[in-house]
C-alpha positions as CSV (number, residue, x, y, z in Angstrom):
1,M,-25.1,-19.0,-0.8
2,S,-26.0,-17.9,-4.3
3,A,-27.9,-14.7,-5.1
4,S,-31.1,-16.7,-5.7
5,E,-30.7,-18.2,-2.2
6,A,-30.0,-14.9,-0.4
7,A,-31.4,-14.7,3.0
8,V,-34.1,-12.3,4.1
9,T,-33.3,-10.6,7.5
10,I,-36.1,-9.1,9.6
11,T,-34.9,-7.0,12.5
12,P,-37.3,-5.4,15.0
13,R,-36.3,-1.8,15.7
14,E,-36.6,-0.7,19.3
15,N,-40.1,0.7,19.6
16,G,-40.3,0.9,15.9
17,P,-40.9,-1.1,12.7
18,Y,-39.6,-4.4,11.4
19,L,-36.6,-3.6,9.1
20,V,-36.6,-6.0,6.2
21,E,-33.4,-6.6,4.1
22,G,-33.1,-9.1,1.3
23,P,-35.2,-10.5,-1.5
24,A,-38.6,-10.4,0.3
25,R,-41.9,-10.7,-1.5
26,V,-44.8,-8.6,0.1
27,V,-48.3,-9.5,-1.0
28,G,-51.4,-7.3,-0.1
29,P,-54.8,-8.6,1.1
30,D,-55.9,-8.7,-2.6
31,G,-53.1,-11.1,-3.5
32,Q,-51.2,-8.5,-5.5
33,E,-47.5,-8.2,-4.9
34,L,-46.5,-4.8,-3.5
35,E,-43.5,-2.9,-4.8
36,H,-40.9,-1.9,-2.3
37,K,-37.2,-0.9,-2.0
38,A,-34.4,-3.4,-1.3
39,V,-34.5,-2.4,2.4
40,F,-37.8,-1.4,3.8
41,A,-39.7,-1.2,7.1
42,L,-43.0,-2.9,8.0
43,C,-45.4,-1.3,10.4
44,R,-45.6,-2.9,13.8
45,C,-47.5,-0.2,15.7
46,G,-50.7,-0.6,13.6
47,A,-51.1,3.1,13.0
48,S,-49.3,3.6,9.7
49,S,-51.4,5.3,7.0
50,N,-49.3,3.3,4.5
51,K,-49.8,-0.3,5.8
52,P,-48.1,-2.7,5.7
53,F,-45.2,-0.3,5.4
54,C,-44.0,2.0,8.1
55,D,-44.6,5.8,7.7
56,G,-43.0,6.8,11.0
57,T,-46.3,7.2,12.9
58,H,-44.8,5.0,15.7
59,A,-42.6,7.9,16.8
60,R,-45.4,10.4,16.9
61,I,-47.8,8.2,18.9
62,G,-45.1,6.9,21.4
63,F,-45.4,3.3,20.4
64,Q,-43.9,0.9,22.9
65,A,-43.1,-2.6,21.6
66,P,-44.3,-5.5,23.9
67,G,-41.4,-6.4,26.2
68,A,-39.3,-3.4,25.2
69,K,-37.6,-1.1,27.7
70,P,-39.4,2.3,27.9
71,A,-38.2,4.9,25.4
72,R,-36.2,7.8,26.9
73,P,-37.8,11.3,26.4
74,A,-35.9,13.4,23.9
75,G,-32.9,15.2,25.3
76,Q,-32.2,12.6,28.0
């Protein structure tokens, strides 16, 4: 696979964001391309103040992904 054919990998993190790796193009609602790092996270909880990117809010609000096993409380 050549560099121009590199695959994009999207991995859902347990009770967290979608981790995106590879040459992805992200476009905002206005049609403008959004700048991002080579590896970045997309919000999946809906509460990020930096949508469509993750800002870590999922951890603060206790986001549980559909079908995910319940998160363990800290220290367990």
